[in-house]
N, C-alpha and C positions, 0 to 999 in steps of 0.2 A: 019801238024799233026792234026788229028782228037781229038776233046775233048773225054777224057776218063771218064768224070764225068756226062754224060747224064742220067745214071741210078739214080743219085741222085736228079733229077728234080720230085718234087711231086706236084707243083702248075703251073698254067698258068699265064701269064702276064695278070693282070687285064684289062678289057676294059676301054676306056677313062672315062666313067661315074663313074667308081669306083676309079680313080685316083685323081679326083678333091677333094681338101680338105685334101690330104695326107700330113703328116709332118714327119720330122725325129724327132722321141721322145727324143733321147739323146740330140739333138740340142736344143729342146724346153726346157728340164729340165735344161740345163746350160745357157740358155739365149743366145744362139749362132744362127747363120744363116747358110743356105746351099744354094748350087747353083743348084743342081738337086738330084732327089731322085731315089733310087734303091731299088729292092725287091728281097730278098732271095727266089730263087725258090725250096728250100727245106723246109723251115719253114715259110716263109712269113714275116720275119723280114724287116722293111723298115729303110734304112739308107741313109745318104748323099753320094754323089759321090766323087771321087778323086779330083776333082776340089774345093770341099768345104773345109773349114778350118780344119774340124775334121775327114774327111774320115770314117765315121761310118759304111759305107757298107764294106769297106775292113777290118776294125777293126772286124766286125762280122765274116767274113770269117777266119781271124786269130785266132779267139777264138772258133770257131765251126767246121772248116773244111767243111763249106758249101760253095763251090766255084762258084756256078752258080747264077748269078743275072740277073735281067731283069729292063728295063727302066721303071720308073713310071711317065715319062713325057708324057703329053697328045700328041697323033698323033705319039708316037714311040712305036715300037714293037719288039725291038731286045733284045737278051740275050747275056751274055758274061761269060766266064769261067776264074776266076782269075789264078786258078792253071796252065792252059794250055795256058793262054794268047791268047785266041780265041774267036771270035764272033760265035755264033751258029746260 
């Protein structure tokens, strides 16, 4: 099945130099940790991945209906749609 949410993509995944120093602001505020970071490709919100204790990227999707995220990990350039459960 093809992702039906490509029209919601407004941003590109940042280049590696822009990824360094990125944090999950919600985790920082609560004194928690994260495993990997994801960026919402609709609004730019950065949140932690599903392997992280708080899963803030998924929580952002649930609260905003912005389903497409990209990896904020250096050396990675993939994107994923939560709604369609598909890598783009």
